[in-house]
A tleap script that builds the chain and sets N, CA, C and O, in Angstrom:
source leaprc.protein.ff14SB
mol = sequence {
  NMET TYR GLN LEU ALA ALA ILE LEU GLU SER
  PHE LYS MET ARG LEU ARG ASN ASP GLU GLY
  ALA THR ALA VAL GLU TYR GLY LEU MET VAL
  GLY LEU ILE ALA ALA VAL ILE VAL ALA THR
  VAL VAL THR LEU GLY GLY GLN LEU ASN THR
  GLU PHE GLN LYS ILE THR ALA GLN CLEU
}
set mol.1.N position { 17.554 8.952 -31.321 }
set mol.1.CA position { 17.475 10.330 -30.938 }
set mol.1.C position { 16.571 9.746 -29.868 }
set mol.1.O position { 16.914 10.274 -28.810 }
set mol.2.N position { 15.581 8.904 -29.661 }
set mol.2.CA position { 14.876 8.985 -28.555 }
set mol.2.C position { 15.240 8.548 -27.429 }
set mol.2.O position { 15.208 9.151 -26.356 }
set mol.3.N position { 15.724 7.108 -27.716 }
set mol.3.CA position { 16.922 7.196 -26.460 }
set mol.3.C position { 17.388 8.017 -25.429 }
set mol.3.O position { 17.461 7.949 -24.202 }
set mol.4.N position { 17.799 9.136 -26.661 }
set mol.4.CA position { 19.046 10.599 -25.733 }
set mol.4.C position { 17.855 11.022 -25.037 }
set mol.4.O position { 17.950 11.512 -23.911 }
set mol.5.N position { 16.567 10.852 -25.699 }
set mol.5.CA position { 15.512 12.223 -24.261 }
set mol.5.C position { 14.801 11.492 -23.892 }
set mol.5.O position { 13.652 11.916 -23.769 }
set mol.6.N position { 15.014 10.271 -23.580 }
set mol.6.CA position { 14.546 8.933 -22.498 }
set mol.6.C position { 15.534 9.235 -21.736 }
set mol.6.O position { 15.389 9.659 -20.590 }
set mol.7.N position { 16.653 9.042 -22.308 }
set mol.7.CA position { 18.306 9.303 -20.685 }
set mol.7.C position { 18.296 10.486 -20.231 }
set mol.7.O position { 18.859 10.695 -19.156 }
set mol.8.N position { 17.766 11.368 -20.813 }
set mol.8.CA position { 17.596 12.675 -20.333 }
set mol.8.C position { 16.731 13.306 -19.176 }
set mol.8.O position { 16.989 13.879 -18.117 }
set mol.9.N position { 14.965 12.744 -20.227 }
set mol.9.CA position { 13.559 12.606 -19.001 }
set mol.9.C position { 14.254 11.532 -17.768 }
set mol.9.O position { 13.967 11.943 -16.643 }
set mol.10.N position { 15.434 9.753 -17.750 }
set mol.10.CA position { 15.478 9.988 -16.901 }
set mol.10.C position { 16.427 10.841 -15.988 }
set mol.10.O position { 16.329 10.568 -14.791 }
set mol.11.N position { 17.050 11.522 -16.218 }
set mol.11.CA position { 18.180 12.042 -15.406 }
set mol.11.C position { 17.016 13.561 -14.560 }
set mol.11.O position { 17.033 13.785 -13.349 }
set mol.12.N position { 16.235 14.284 -15.474 }
set mol.12.CA position { 15.995 15.123 -14.624 }
set mol.12.C position { 14.635 14.852 -14.223 }
set mol.12.O position { 13.723 15.676 -14.297 }
set mol.13.N position { 14.482 13.141 -13.605 }
set mol.13.CA position { 13.171 12.317 -12.410 }
set mol.13.C position { 14.287 12.442 -11.848 }
set mol.13.O position { 14.056 13.425 -11.143 }
set mol.14.N position { 15.783 12.041 -11.558 }
set mol.14.CA position { 16.416 11.723 -10.155 }
set mol.14.C position { 17.083 12.739 -9.940 }
set mol.14.O position { 17.976 12.659 -9.096 }
set mol.15.N position { 16.775 14.424 -10.871 }
set mol.15.CA position { 17.585 15.464 -9.695 }
set mol.15.C position { 15.928 15.118 -8.767 }
set mol.15.O position { 16.002 14.222 -7.927 }
set mol.16.N position { 14.824 15.673 -8.907 }
set mol.16.CA position { 13.369 16.296 -8.719 }
set mol.16.C position { 13.355 15.340 -7.430 }
set mol.16.O position { 12.896 15.890 -6.429 }
set mol.17.N position { 13.794 13.943 -7.262 }
set mol.17.CA position { 13.206 13.204 -6.364 }
set mol.17.C position { 14.206 13.227 -5.124 }
set mol.17.O position { 15.422 13.156 -4.945 }
set mol.18.N position { 12.879 13.386 -4.253 }
set mol.18.CA position { 13.286 14.209 -3.172 }
set mol.18.C position { 13.449 13.084 -1.573 }
set mol.18.O position { 13.286 13.402 -0.395 }
set mol.19.N position { 13.833 11.706 -2.197 }
set mol.19.CA position { 13.446 10.740 -0.996 }
set mol.19.C position { 14.931 10.718 -0.212 }
set mol.19.O position { 15.235 9.768 0.511 }
set mol.20.N position { 15.504 11.452 -0.351 }
set mol.20.CA position { 16.642 12.187 1.074 }
set mol.20.C position { 16.578 12.761 1.370 }
set mol.20.O position { 17.431 12.964 2.234 }
set mol.21.N position { 15.429 13.996 1.131 }
set mol.21.CA position { 14.758 14.402 2.537 }
set mol.21.C position { 13.258 13.775 3.077 }
set mol.21.O position { 12.558 14.469 3.815 }
set mol.22.N position { 12.907 12.681 2.736 }
set mol.22.CA position { 12.180 11.773 3.185 }
set mol.22.C position { 12.834 11.261 4.470 }
set mol.22.O position { 12.471 11.157 5.642 }
set mol.23.N position { 14.181 10.924 3.631 }
set mol.23.CA position { 15.168 9.808 4.737 }
set mol.23.C position { 15.294 10.745 5.612 }
set mol.23.O position { 14.345 10.749 6.395 }
set mol.24.N position { 16.252 11.732 5.858 }
set mol.24.CA position { 16.215 13.159 6.778 }
set mol.24.C position { 15.476 13.022 7.996 }
set mol.24.O position { 15.879 12.975 9.158 }
set mol.25.N position { 13.999 12.951 7.388 }
set mol.25.CA position { 12.935 13.090 8.045 }
set mol.25.C position { 12.762 12.232 8.944 }
set mol.25.O position { 12.437 12.629 10.063 }
set mol.26.N position { 12.900 11.089 8.739 }
set mol.26.CA position { 12.506 10.256 9.485 }
set mol.26.C position { 13.116 9.330 10.427 }
set mol.26.O position { 12.503 8.860 11.385 }
set mol.27.N position { 14.921 8.945 10.010 }
set mol.27.CA position { 16.140 9.298 10.926 }
set mol.27.C position { 15.718 10.777 12.218 }
set mol.27.O position { 15.848 10.652 13.435 }
set mol.28.N position { 15.274 11.918 11.587 }
set mol.28.CA position { 15.188 12.491 13.166 }
set mol.28.C position { 13.915 12.080 13.974 }
set mol.28.O position { 13.649 12.190 15.171 }
set mol.29.N position { 13.299 11.631 13.042 }
set mol.29.CA position { 11.675 10.856 13.946 }
set mol.29.C position { 12.384 9.660 15.078 }
set mol.29.O position { 12.310 9.253 16.237 }
set mol.30.N position { 13.146 9.453 13.702 }
set mol.30.CA position { 13.659 7.853 15.007 }
set mol.30.C position { 14.581 8.124 16.182 }
set mol.30.O position { 14.443 7.524 17.248 }
set mol.31.N position { 15.588 9.100 15.961 }
set mol.31.CA position { 16.315 9.175 17.271 }
set mol.31.C position { 15.060 10.147 17.910 }
set mol.31.O position { 14.631 9.352 18.747 }
set mol.32.N position { 14.133 11.456 18.059 }
set mol.32.CA position { 13.464 11.672 18.898 }
set mol.32.C position { 12.460 10.374 19.767 }
set mol.32.O position { 12.328 10.382 20.991 }
set mol.33.N position { 12.090 9.758 19.234 }
set mol.33.CA position { 10.981 8.792 19.585 }
set mol.33.C position { 12.578 7.821 20.317 }
set mol.33.O position { 12.156 7.669 21.463 }
set mol.34.N position { 13.555 7.362 20.320 }
set mol.34.CA position { 14.833 6.873 20.790 }
set mol.34.C position { 14.889 7.966 21.699 }
set mol.34.O position { 14.265 7.488 22.646 }
set mol.35.N position { 15.211 9.087 22.036 }
set mol.35.CA position { 15.139 9.770 23.452 }
set mol.35.C position { 14.373 10.132 23.728 }
set mol.35.O position { 14.700 10.874 24.655 }
set mol.36.N position { 13.134 10.194 23.566 }
set mol.36.CA position { 12.219 10.024 24.490 }
set mol.36.C position { 12.063 8.703 24.828 }
set mol.36.O position { 12.183 8.635 26.051 }
set mol.37.N position { 11.844 7.564 24.334 }
set mol.37.CA position { 12.075 6.412 25.400 }
set mol.37.C position { 13.299 6.385 26.281 }
set mol.37.O position { 13.245 5.973 27.440 }
set mol.38.N position { 14.389 6.825 25.723 }
set mol.38.CA position { 16.141 6.684 27.122 }
set mol.38.C position { 15.200 7.748 28.073 }
set mol.38.O position { 15.539 7.634 29.251 }
set mol.39.N position { 14.249 8.622 27.906 }
set mol.39.CA position { 13.857 9.926 29.177 }
set mol.39.C position { 13.090 9.615 30.554 }
set mol.39.O position { 12.913 10.103 31.671 }
set mol.40.N position { 12.656 8.206 29.571 }
set mol.40.CA position { 11.418 7.797 30.173 }
set mol.40.C position { 11.811 6.261 30.959 }
set mol.40.O position { 11.359 5.788 32.002 }
set mol.41.N position { 12.447 5.925 30.362 }
set mol.41.CA position { 13.602 4.604 31.129 }
set mol.41.C position { 14.275 5.486 32.617 }
set mol.41.O position { 14.072 5.295 33.816 }
set mol.42.N position { 14.716 6.002 32.242 }
set mol.42.CA position { 15.510 6.777 33.180 }
set mol.42.C position { 15.470 7.498 33.958 }
set mol.42.O position { 16.341 8.067 34.616 }
set mol.43.N position { 13.356 7.566 33.934 }
set mol.43.CA position { 12.663 8.575 34.854 }
set mol.43.C position { 12.018 8.218 35.463 }
set mol.43.O position { 11.578 8.867 36.412 }
set mol.44.N position { 11.480 6.336 35.024 }
set mol.44.CA position { 11.186 5.243 35.511 }
set mol.44.C position { 11.900 5.236 36.169 }
set mol.44.O position { 11.730 6.007 37.114 }
set mol.45.N position { 13.050 4.482 36.167 }
set mol.45.CA position { 14.070 2.762 36.721 }
set mol.45.C position { 13.956 2.659 37.590 }
set mol.45.O position { 13.782 1.530 38.049 }
set mol.46.N position { 13.990 4.304 38.776 }
set mol.46.CA position { 14.475 4.910 40.087 }
set mol.46.C position { 13.527 4.267 40.166 }
set mol.46.O position { 13.721 3.229 40.800 }
set mol.47.N position { 11.943 4.481 39.582 }
set mol.47.CA position { 10.594 4.167 40.826 }
set mol.47.C position { 10.607 2.926 40.507 }
set mol.47.O position { 10.201 2.472 41.578 }
set mol.48.N position { 10.833 1.628 39.558 }
set mol.48.CA position { 10.570 0.118 39.065 }
set mol.48.C position { 11.454 -0.483 39.791 }
set mol.48.O position { 11.253 -1.685 39.964 }
set mol.49.N position { 12.505 0.040 40.340 }
set mol.49.CA position { 14.132 -0.795 41.328 }
set mol.49.C position { 13.367 -0.444 42.646 }
set mol.49.O position { 13.580 -1.323 43.481 }
set mol.50.N position { 12.631 0.444 43.066 }
set mol.50.CA position { 12.581 0.726 44.319 }
set mol.50.C position { 11.533 -0.456 44.226 }
set mol.50.O position { 11.966 -1.351 44.952 }
set mol.51.N position { 10.201 -0.888 43.578 }
set mol.51.CA position { 9.089 -1.798 43.276 }
set mol.51.C position { 9.048 -3.068 43.589 }
set mol.51.O position { 8.456 -3.907 44.268 }
set mol.52.N position { 9.917 -2.893 42.822 }
set mol.52.CA position { 10.575 -4.381 42.633 }
set mol.52.C position { 11.435 -4.616 44.220 }
set mol.52.O position { 11.277 -5.772 44.611 }
set mol.53.N position { 11.880 -4.169 44.716 }
set mol.53.CA position { 12.935 -3.757 46.227 }
set mol.53.C position { 12.010 -4.490 47.033 }
set mol.53.O position { 12.191 -5.515 47.690 }
set mol.54.N position { 10.468 -3.433 46.790 }
set mol.54.CA position { 9.196 -4.458 47.457 }
set mol.54.C position { 9.009 -5.226 47.377 }
set mol.54.O position { 9.077 -6.061 48.280 }
set mol.55.N position { 8.795 -5.345 46.685 }
set mol.55.CA position { 8.009 -7.617 46.001 }
set mol.55.C position { 8.974 -7.679 46.584 }
set mol.55.O position { 8.365 -7.655 47.654 }
set mol.56.N position { 10.174 -7.752 46.946 }
set mol.56.CA position { 11.297 -8.890 46.842 }
set mol.56.C position { 11.771 -9.170 48.216 }
set mol.56.O position { 12.539 -10.067 48.563 }
set mol.57.N position { 11.092 -8.103 49.078 }
set mol.57.CA position { 11.889 -7.543 50.453 }
set mol.57.C position { 10.645 -8.200 51.315 }
set mol.57.O position { 10.593 -8.298 52.541 }
set mol.58.N position { 9.744 -8.586 50.437 }
set mol.58.CA position { 7.885 -9.515 50.765 }
set mol.58.C position { 8.320 -10.738 50.933 }
set mol.58.O position { 8.406 -11.250 52.050 }
set mol.59.N position { 8.591 -11.245 50.005 }
set mol.59.CA position { 8.896 -12.590 49.236 }
set mol.59.C position { 10.009 -12.997 50.547 }
set mol.59.O position { 10.633 -14.058 50.520 }
savepdb mol mol.pdb
quit
């Protein structure tokens, strides 16, 4: 009887587990960070290219 109660308690704890929600939240944060990095690279990419061309021309 004790084993059955332990198994039922284990199932209850698994149902209450919220790790899935946490994984989704981390996934959203990683996606947002990646989008910010891409936007920054696109924005600064042209400016950096111009600066490197100036340096190359001076060399």
